N, C-alpha and C positions, 0 to 999 in steps of 0.2 A: 503493500501501499503507500510504503513511503516514496518508491520509487517511481512510482504511476503518479502520486499527487504532485510531487515535483516536476513531474514532466510534462503535466497539464497545465499546470500554476504556472511556467516559464510561458506556455503556447496562449495562458489565457489574457494575459499582463496587457497586450498591444487592445486587445478588445474590451478589456473594462477601463483603460487609462490609468489603472493603479497596479500597485504592487499587490502579489499575491502569496502572502508568506506560511510556507508549510511548517508546524510546530509538533515536533514527537512529542507525546505526553501519553507513554507506557504504563502499565499496572493496573491490577485488580480485575484483569481480564475485561477490559475498555473501558470500564466504569468510571472511571476518572475522568477522561476526554472526552466522555457521554455526559457526564453530569455536567462539565463547564459546558458544553456547546448547550444543552436542555433549558440552563438555567443565564444563557446570555441574552442580550437584547435581541429579539425578532428583525432584525435591520438585513441581513443578509451577510452581515461582516464576519461573522465566528459560525463555522460551520466543521462538521466532524466526517471524517473518511473511516469508513467502516465495514463491513459486511453486511450485504443487502438481505441478508437472514433475520436481521435486527438482534444479534445474538447479544451482543454489546449493550444494547438496550433492554433486553427483556432478562433471557437466562441467567446473564452473569451477575444481575443484581439481585435475581433469585436465588444462586447458588450461595451467598454471601449473606441472605438470610433480611435482604433490605427492599422496600416496597420498589417493584420493577417499573421502568418509565414504560410508556406506552405509545409502539410504534404509529403514527398520524396523527397522535395526539400532541404528546412530551415534546416528539421530535417526526418531522415529515421528509421523505425523501425529496430529492432536488434531481438528482441523476446519477446511472448507474455509470461509474467510472471504465469500468471494464469488465469481460469475462476471462475467469482465471480457470486456467487449468491444474488438478491436481495428482503431485506423484506420490507413489509410496517410496519413501528413502531408507536408503542403510548406509552405513559408513563404507568407503571404498575398502577399509583393510576387512572387512565382514566378509566371513566364508558364503553367507548367503548370495546367491544370484538371483533366484527366483522366488513367486509368492510360496510355492510350494515347500521350498526348503523353509523360508521364514515361517510358515506355518508347523513344520516339524519341528523346528528350533522352540517352539512356545507350547509344545505338547505337555511340555514335565514340569517347564517352570515357568512364572509369567514376565512376559517380553515388557521392558519400561519401553513407554513413547510419551513425548512433550506434547502440551498445549497451550493456548496461550490464558485458559483459565476453562471453568464447568459451563458447559453448554456452547462452547465456541466449535466453530466448525472442525478443526483441527482433532478436537477433544470425539467428537461425533463420530465424524468420519474414520479416524483411528478405530474407534470402538465397534465402529459398522464392520470393518475389514477384520478384526478379529470375531467377532459372532459370526459372519459371513463363513470366515475359514474356519471356523470353531479351536481356535487356541488363546492361550492364556496371556493376557496382558494387564499392565500394572500403569494407571494413569498418573502422569507428573506433570502440573500445571506450573508454569514459567512465567515470571514478572518480565524477563527481557527475551531474546530470541535465542530458541535452543540449539539452534544448527551447531553452535562451537561445541556442544557436549555428543553429539549426533555424530560429527566428525571425528572425535577423539571415541567413540565407543561405548561412551557411558549411556548411552540411549540404544535400544536395540531397532528401533526401527521408527519414521515418522511419515506423517501423510499432513503435506504442506502445499502451498499454492506454487506455479512452478516459478511467478515473477521473485520470489526470494530464493527459491533453488537454484535457478538456472545456470546462474552462475558458478556454484558451487558443482554442479553436476559436470559443468563444459569443463570444469580445471580439473575434473577428477578425486575431487575429494569426498564427494558422494557419488554412489549407485542410484540409479533410480530402476526399480523392479518393476514398476506397471506404472499408464496414464489412467484416470480415472473418467476419463471422455471415452465418447463414444469410437472416435478415429486417433491414430496416432497423431503427434503433434511434429510438426514440420522442422521445430527447432531440436526434437528429438527421434530423428525417424526410426533408429533403432530399439526405442522403448516399446514394449507390446502394452496393447489396452488391458483393463482389466478383463472383459470377454475373452480377450487371446490369450490370457495368463490364467484361465480358467474358473473365472468368475464371470457369466454371461447376462446378469440381470444386474451386475453392480456400474451403474453411470451416475459421475455427480460431477455439475461444474456449479464453481459458485462465482459471486460477484463480490465487487466493491463498489460500494455506492457514497455519494455524497448527501449529506442529512444535514438540515436546518432546526431551529426553533419553530416546533409546532405552531406558533403565532405568527410566523413570516408571511406577509403578505402574497398572492399569487404573483402580483407583478415582479415582486424582487426574485422570487423562485426560478420565473421565466425567463427572467435576464441572466441571472446565473447559467441555469441551463443553456440558453442559447449561448453562453460562450465556450460553457464546456462542449458541445455539440460540435462546434464550427473548430475547437482545437483537435477532438478526435479527429475528425476529417483530414488535417493536414500530414503530409506526406512523410514528416520528419517525425511526429508520432506515432504514427501506423509502422513504422520503421525501429522504433526505441519498441515500442510493444511486442513486433514480432521477435524481437531478441530476446525478447523477457519472458516468451513463450506463452503471452496472454492477448487479446482479442480487443480492440475498441469498440465500445458500445453505443453509437450515437442515437439516442433513444429521447424523445420528445418529454416532457414533464408528464402528460396524462401517461403514454405508456411508461414511465417509469415507473409512475404509480401503480399500474396494472402489476407490472412484472414483480415490484415489492411484496405487493399483496398474495399473490400468487405462491411467493418464493418462502416468504413467511408461514405462508398453510402449511406447506410441503415440507418445510423444517421442522414445525413443529409436530406433526405426524410423524417424521420418522424418529423424533427425538423421543415422542412418547412408547412408539413401537422397540427402540432400543433400551429404555431405561424404566420401562415398568416392571420387566421381569428379570430376574438373573439371567446369566449366559449357560447355556447347558454344556 
């Protein structure tokens, strides 16, 4: 999200006639940044970059025993910044080379995997993979980026978006066992899909969205959305996104709202399926 946000911020500045500053505020499963934006003035100047499923708006708060914010009320989607592709990753030093080998290594002891917090997409998808392949897994939430521990072999595997993982895979520090999209990625042509790796019904594409305080006027949301859509269509932005293994998604404001509503519903359904019963 950081790289994507900075790429788009630079491209948006000429259209908005002002600087667009990207501030990283990690921690607590995204709730620190989300809370700051939800309580900000609804003028379009303070926005939040996070997953389109609303993880950091609802489930991360609930996991901490805090009253969750409500999508479309406390925060409202402005634009979909990108569609990302998710990879199942292991350290390059790991002996594991396929999903089946990963499952076998977790048949007797739980395999530690990271996420940015309970209810986040990495948490849900890593657990979904363990349930689908019937191996034992241990969730370890991280405040910071867990990639260093994965490279060092202190984590057995991770399910992460391609934008953050692409440089590590291309440099040979991480191995990608599978991509969770329906088709192979041009950036990683040798990495099989989950279907090809033995999970025919497993497909997942996430997304990163831009959110504004819930009371932000529609006219303000439309202006920011228009600037983002124009930025996403620039050749330099598309080339940068392709190098990261993600897709620009220039959706208008109404299209963005429909997409987010459907994605939130599907994410809630999957989360309920995963965590309402113990793994077999």
